[in-house]
N, C-alpha and C positions, 0 to 999 in steps of 0.2 A: 924836628922836635918830636919827642915821644910824650904822649899824655899818660896819666896814671892808668887809664884803661888799656892803652896800647901796650904799656909795659907788662901788663898781665898776659896779654896775648903772646908777647915775645918770650915769656917763660916756657911756653909749650913749643917743643920741637919734635919732629918725627923721630922715631927710633932709628939710630944708625946701625944697620944690620949688615953683617957679613954672613954669607951662607957657607957653612963648612959641612961637607958631606950631607947636604940638604937639610941641615939643622940651623935655625937662626941663632946667630951669636951677636951679643951686644958689644960694640966697640967701646961705648962709654963706660959700661960696667964690667967689661972683661969677663963675660960669663954667658953660658947658653941659656935659652929660654925654657927648654924642657929636656928631660932625660931622653937621649937618643934611643936607648934600649927599650924603655917602657914608661914614657912620660905619662900616659893616660893612667896606668895602674898606680903610679906614684901619686898622682893628683887625687885619685879616688881614695887611696889609703890615707893620705895626709889630711885632705880637706873634707871629703864626704864622711869617711869613717871617723876622722878626728873630731868632727862636729856632731857625731851620732846621727848623721843623715843617711838614708831617708827615714830612719826609725822615728825621728821626731815628727816628720810630716804624716806618716801613716798612722801613728798611734795617738797623736795629740788631738784634743778637741778644738784646737785653734784652726781657723779656716784660712787665714791670710798670714803669710810669712814675709819677713824682710831679711835679706842676706846682703852683706856688704863685703867687698873684696878690695884689698889694697894691692894693685898690680894686675891690670887686665892682660897685658902682654900679648901672647898669641891668641888669646881667647879660649884656650883649652878648658880652663875651669868653667867658663860659661857654657860651652858646648856640653860638657859632661854633666853639669848641674841641670841644664835645661832638659836633657834627655832623661835624667833620673827623676826630675820633677814630673815630667810627662808620664812616666811609668807609675809614680806614686799616686797620681790622680786616678789611675785605673784601680788602684787598691783602696783608696780612700775617696769616695765620691763627694765627701764634704769639703775637700780642698777647693778653694776658690781662686786664689791669686798669689803669685810670688813676685815680690819686688826684688830685683837683683841690682844692687848699686855697685858699680866698679869704678875705681879711681886709677887714672893713668896719666903720667906727665909726659911720657914718650910713646905716643901711640904708633902702631904699625900703619904703614900704607896699606890700602885694601889689597894690593897685589901681593904683599908679603903675608898678609893674613890668609889669603886664599892659598898660597903655596904651603903655608904651615898646616892648613886644615887637610891637605891631601894625605897627611899621616893618619887621619882618622876618618876613613870613608864611611864608617857607621853613623857619623853625624852629618852626612851630606845635606840632608834636608834642612836641618837647623843652621848649618853653615851658610847655605844659599840664602836663607831668610835673613841672616845677620848681614851678609855682604850686600844684599839688596837694599838694606836700610842703613848701611854704614855711613856715618856723617863726615863732614869736613873735619880736619884735624885742628880745630880751633878751640881756644880756651872757652870753657863753660860747660853747662849741662846739655847733654844730647839724649833725649828720652826716646827709646825705640820700643814700640808696642808690638808684642807678638800675641795677638788676640787668640790665634789658634792654639797657643800653648798656655793661655791664661797667665802670661808672664810679661813683665815690663823690665827692660834693661835701661837703667839710667847711667849712662857712661859719662863720668865726670872727668873731662880732659883738663887736668890742672895738677899742681903739686898736692901731695896728700894733706899737708897742713891747711892749704886753702880749702880743699874739698870738705874736710872734717869740720872746719870752722863754719863753712857755708851750711852744712847739715845741722850743726849745733844751733846756729842762728835761726834756721827754719823751725827747729824743734822748740827753741825757747820762746819765740814769738807766738807760736801757735799752741804752746803749752803742753798739749797731750798728743803730739803728732808722731814724729819719727822715733822709733826704738828699733834697734837692730837685734834680731834673734840669733844670727850666726855670723861669725867673722872668718874670712879667709885672709890671713896675712901672707901674701905671696910676692913681696918685693925681693929684690936681689939681697944677698947676704949682708948683714950689718957692716961688715968690714969693707964692702964695696959700695954700699948705698946707705950711709948713715941717716940721711934725711927721712927715710921710711920708718925709723925706729926712734925711741927716746921717750922721756917722761911726759913732755908736752903732748905728744901724739897719743900716748897711752891714756892720759887723762881724758882726752877727747873721745877715745873709744869707750871709756867708762861712762861718760856722761850721755853717750848715745845708746847705752845698753840697758836692758831690763835686768833686774835681779834674776840670775839664772841663764843669761845669755851666754852662748858658747863661742869659743875661739880656737883656731888651730893654726899652727905654722910649722914649717920644717926645721926652724932654728931653735936651739936651746942655749944659745950664747947668753952670757950674763947680761950683756947690753940689751937683750930682748926680755929676759926673765925679770930683772930687777924693776924696770919701769912698770911692767904689767902688775907686779905684786904691789908696788907703791900706789897704783891706781885703783886697787881693790879687786884684782882678779886672783882666784885660787888656781894654782898651777899644778899640772900633772905631766911628768915626763913619761913618754911611751917609747916602745921600740920603734926605731926609724925604719924607713922603707929600704929594702934591699941591703946594701952594704952600709947604709947610714945607721949609726949606732942608736941615735935618739931623735925624737921629735917632741913637740910641745903642744899640749891642749890646755885650755883654761876655761873657767866659768866665772862670771861676774857675781860676786857674793855680797858686796856692800850696798847700802842704800844708794840709789842713783843721785849723783851730785850735779845734775844737769843745770840747775838754776844758780849754782855757784860759779860766777864769772870773775872771781877775784884774781884769776891769772893775768888778765889784761890790765885792769885798773890797779893802781898801786896802793889803794886804800885798804885798811884792814877788813876782814870778813864781817866783823861784828856790826859795823856801820859803814855802808858803802854809799857814797853819794854819786849822783849822776855825773858822768864824765862825757862831755859831748864828743870827745875824740873817739870813744869806743861805743857809747850807748845811744840807741834811738828807741827808747821804750814806748814811744807813742805808736809804734807799729804792733805792739802786743795785742793779741786777739783773745777773745773769750774762748774757752774750750768749745770746740765744735761738736755738738752732740747730735746723734741721730735719734730722732723721736720714734721709738718703736710703735707708738700708737698711730703715728701718721708719717708714712714714708713718702708723702706727696709734697711736691715743691711747686710753687707758683713762679712762672717766668712771664714777665710783662714786656711785650714787644716781640713780634714775630718776624724781625728782619734777620740779617745774616748773624748778628750777635745772639739773638734769642734761639735761632735754629741750631747754630753751632753749640751753644751751651746745652740745649736739650739733648743733642747727640752725645755730648761728653758725659752729662749726668746720667743718662740712660745706661751707660756702661756700668755704673755703680748700683744699678737696680732701683733707682728712684722712679716714682710715679710722677709724671709731669703734667701740669695744667699750663698750657701755653696760651696766653691772652693777647689779643690785639684788637684795637678799636676799628680796624678796617675789615673788609670782607674776605681778605685772603692774606697769605704770607707774602713777605717782601714787597709791601705796597708803598713804602716810603723811599728813603735814599737807597735801600737795597734793591729797589725795583729797576735799577739801570740794567738794560739788556746785556751789557758787556762790562766786565771789570778786568783790568789787567793787574798782574802782580809781578814784581821783581824786587830784589833787595836794593836799598839805597844806603850805601856805606860811606861813612866819612873817614878822613885820614886818621882821626884820633880814636876811632872805634868807641864812640860814646854810647850811652844807654840806648839811644834811638837806633844806632847802627847794630848794636848787639841784638836788640829785640827784632829788628828787621831780618837779620841773618838767621836767627834761630827759627823765627816764624816761617821764613822761606823754606828752610830744610824740612820743617814739620809739615807744611802744606804739600811739598813735593812727595814726601813719604805717603801722605794720605792719597794723593792722586795716583801714585804708583801702584797702590793696592786695589784700585778700582778695576772692574771688568772692562773689556773693550767697549761693551755696550754703554756702560755708565760713563766712560770717558767721552764717547761720541755724543752723549746727551748734554754734556756741560761744557766741553772744550770747543771754543769757536775757532781758535787759531793757536798753533803750537810754535813756540820760539818768539822772541821779542828783541827788537833793536831799539836801544835807547840812545838818543842824541844828547850828549852832555853839552853844557854851555859853551865850552871852548876846548881846543886841543889840549891845553894844559890840564884841564880837569880829567881828560881821558888818560893822560900820562900819570897823574896822581892815583887814579883808580887802578891802573895797571901795576904801579909800584906796590900798592896795598895788596892786590890780588896775588902778585908774585911772593910777597913777604908771608902772606897767610896761606899760600898754596891752594888758591881757590880757582885755578885756571880750568878745572873741570866744569865749573858753573858759570864763570864769567870769561868770555872770549874777547880778546883784544884783536878783533878782526875788522877789516875794512868792508863790512857788510853794507850794501848799497853805496859803496865807494865814498864813504864819508870819513873825513879825518877826525871827527869827534864822536863817532859811533862806537857802541859797545854791544856785543851780542850775548844774550842770555838764552842758551839753547833749551833750557828746561822751563823757562817762564812761559806763560800762556795768557790768552784772553779767555775769560770764563763767563758763561751765562749765569749771572748771580741768582736770579729767581730759580733757575733749574738746579743750581747747587743747593739752595735752601730746601727745595722739594726732595732732593736726593738725601740730604742729611736726615730729614724727618722720616723718609722711607726706610731708613736703616734702624729705626726704633720699633720695637714690638708694639703692635696695635694696642695691647693691653696696658702698655706703659704710658701712652701719650693721649692726652685729651686736648683737642683744639677748641678754643673759646674765641670765636670771631665776633666782631661788632660788640665788643665788651669794653667800654670805656671805664677804667677804674677811677672812681670819683674820690675815694678816700682810702687811706692806708693807715691803720692804727696799730700801735704796739700793745700787745696784751700779755698776760702773765707768762705764757709759754710759747710765744711766737708773734705772728702778725695777722691782722684781720684785713682782708681786702673787701671793699664795698663798691658795687656797681649798681646800675639800675636793675640788673637781673639777678645778681647773686650777692651773697654775704658769706665768705668762707674764711677759715682760719688755717694758717700754715706755719710750720716751724721755720721755714726759709722762704723768703721772697726775693727774687732777683729782678732788678730794674734794667731792662735792655733797650729802653727807648732811646731815640736819637734826638736831633735838634728840635723836633716838633713835639716832644713829649714833655708836657708841663709837669707830670708826675715825677719823671726822672730828674728834671731840673730842680724840683723842689727839695730833693735830697742830695744834691751835689755838694753844697756847702763850699763852693769855690767859683771863681770866674771862669767863663768859657767863651769861645768865639763860635760863630756860625757862618758857614759859607754856602752859597747856592751853587748847585751843580746841574747843568743842563747838557744833555747829549743830543745827537742828531744821527739819523740814519737815512741813507738814500741809495739809489741804484746807480752804479757806474761800473759796467762790465770791464772796460778797458783798464781802469785802475785796479779793480779786484784781481784780475788775472795777472797783473804785473806786480802784485804786492804779496809775495809768498810769506812774509813775516809781518806781524803787527809792529807798528812804529809808535814811539812815544817821545815827545819833547815837552813843550808847554801844552800840547794837546796829544791825544792818541788817535791813531788811525788803524782800525781793525778790519781785515777782510772777513766777511761773513757769507759763506756759501759762494756760489759762482759769480754773483753780480752785485752783492750788497756790501756797502761800507758803513761801518759804525764809527762815529766821530764823537770824541768827548775829551775832556769835560771842562766846564767852566769853573772858575773860582771867583764868585761874585759876592759882594757885600750888601746887595739890595734884596728886597723881597718881591717876588712876582710868582704867584702860584700857577700861572699859565706859561706855556712855552713862549719865549720871548724872541721876536724876530731879529733884533739887533744882536742878541747873544748868539743866535745861530749863524748870522752873517759873519760875526767876528771869528767864530770857530772855523768856518769855511775858508776865510781869508788866511788865517794862521796855518791851516792845513795846506793851502796852496803854496805858501812861502816855503814850507818844509818840503813838499813834493817837488817844487821847482829846484831846490838845492840838490835833491837826490836824483834829479833827472827822471822822475816818475811821471806818469800821466796826471795832469792836473784837472781840477774841477773848472769847467768853463764859466766864464763871467756870467753868461745867461743863466746857468744853473744856480750860481751863487745868488743871483737876484730874484729868480723865480721859484726856487725850490720851496715847496710847501713846508710848513712847520710840522716836523715829525721827529719824535724822540722821547726822552724821559727827563724828568727833573726831580731833584730832591735836595734836602738840606743836610749838610754835614755838621757834626758837633766836634769841636777841637778843644783840647785843653790848652792852657797857656804855654806849656813846654812841649806840646805836640806829641806827647805820649798818651796812651789811652788811660781811662779811669776804670780800673778793674780791681775789685776787692771789696772790703767792708765799707759800709757807710759809717762815717766817723761820728763819735759821740762828742759833739762840739762843746757842750757844757763841761764835760769831764776833762777834755783837753785844756780848755781855758782855765779851769780851776787848778789842775795839777801842774801846768807848765807856764803859769803866769810869770812874767819877768824871767824867763829861762835865761841862764847865763849870768844873771845878776844876783841869784840867791842859791843857796845849797839845797838840793833836793835829795832826800833819802830814798834810795832805790826801793827800800822795803815798804815805802808808803805808796808805791805806784801799782797800778792794776792794769786792766785792759782798756782799749780806747775805741771800741767799735760798738755799734748797736747790734746785739746778738741776733743773727738770723736775717739781717737786711743787707743786701749786697748790690753792687753796681757792676755793670758790664757794658760800657758805653764810651763815647768820645774817641772812636777809632779814626776820626778825620777822614782822609782820603785812602786809608789803608785797611778798610773793612775786610776786604777779601783776604789780604795777607795776614792780618792779625787774628781773625776770628777763631780759628781752630786752636792755636796755641794758648791764647789768653783765656779762652773758655775752658781749656783743659786745666790751666792753672787755677781758675776759680773753682772748678769742680773738685780739684785736689784740696782746696781750703775747706770746702763744705764736707767732703768725705774723709777728711783726715788722711790724705794720701800724699805721696811725694810729688812735688811740683815739677813740671818740665823745664822750669827756669830757676835760676839761682835766687837765693834770698835777697841779694842786693838788687837784682833786676826786678824781683817781685815788689820790693819796696819802692822802686822807681815808678811803678805803675799803680801803686796803691792810692786810692783817693785821699788817704790821710796825709800823704806827702805834701799836699797843697797848703796845709797849715804850717809846714816847717820848711818851706823852700829855701830860706836863708840858712837853716841848719844843715840842709843837704848839700 
């Protein structure tokens, strides 16, 4: 049985390519991907010159640009644009960042991409950077950051209609967020790929454009021109490249109709009522404004969530005050000496699975870009073997892995000779406090202010932001983010929803025989991690009682569970004497879980406004024109990671930073709504 989520994933299939004289040819669309004589020159002529680039970059006062492409294909346009952007930044020192959004339903395998790129050796460095970050060919957003180029590629692997609807939803809910400055329409010709063209799609382009946004495409067919004109674009025919007679450029000239969503609902424009099939206006946010008088942000909680968010916000140039009531970072649940990460996928690819997978790839890309020294400081053990509950579970995961082409990341191997084991070669055990220190070390000293032993006693909304009050300070900020966990009363005060708490205790001890025979970390109900030449790190418990000291019974239970697992795998076990006499040694912390086990990341909800506007929802007609935004401006949550703090921290913190900075999120709007704290008020509607 296929779920609605899995059906989306099944829409995406790798490009069926035949190589003809070393040129990729699409079997599905019966066409080549680029001109074999001079594909690069044609792309430069049609898309760069057609959009008046790089002239717009060099001569504009604008510092950040957003470019969107329909049809990533071989990646030629991206390579060409990245190189020209790099050159333009040497001519205009004020250029800060380029967002390059590319939409592709039939992505290339990495091997085909690499072979194509051999045609353009001048882009070797950029090509290698792209291939090194290239994601799985799975439905969704895959955001690749090229910090050395001041460029972000958001590769949207999905049909064009889905991708543009996703960007529209993001723009609408955040009101003043995404607008595209330049468009590359580079799908196959309309006669061969009708889904890439048409009025519905053209209207979406218009709603995502600024007045004056530019567009270029190789086709002048009436099926291309007419929808663009109807959507508000002013068209110009130009001489085509080489033997081609004409090409098309356009400029968006009408007032942007982004908030007109009358296409989906069937009610008239004049009065449009809430339609639960299409609308979820409770996710609407206030415009995110950057206070020029105060570029400083307060983050409360210096665990993995607070450190990851500090790292992500610093990229946008914010000044960060990081508060914690303890004496150092990662003192609570993030203080576990080891954390493991691997994706947990379900057969229906629900929201939890989707977030798990995207977070996994995001974390791997981060680790990949570290230096050897940095890796050695945080990685305790590389590679991980997970024991699934039964052989059937392993078979189901193998079927999903095969269907979604994930065998590079998930190996169906009999590692440790187990019939229920799965091997994750890229997964690892990480020293979480060391990772927190590493994240903060990557922030400029002038941008980060650490405020330890600062218990925030009060948080008050003021006219232009929020005031925090402790015994030592009283300060005002345009944005305050609550990153505390299960023990943070301040965070819990603003959750406005039910949560659960579990106690997690770990244990470490010396056992040279086991350590030397355990090349990879193991995880089942407990994890067993080799650390150094003779130390084992064991964890972690999921307990519902409170004990702020290491508990002997908890440690004994962990050791006995580990022994059962080690016996099954014919690995050296922990002696009965050691189980009974091992001194208490380890870490403990409390995890915060939401009721649906997804994190709570996003705006703090305006409960009074929600209850007023959506009282008796579904039982009365609600005029969309009467609705507004439903967050408390400037107050945010980044919490409830549960047992996935290491896995989730970087991607959800990047998402939250994108909300604050008006940037493009690394996750889809639908997935963003699934982790928004506001969802908890409307779980039945979702």
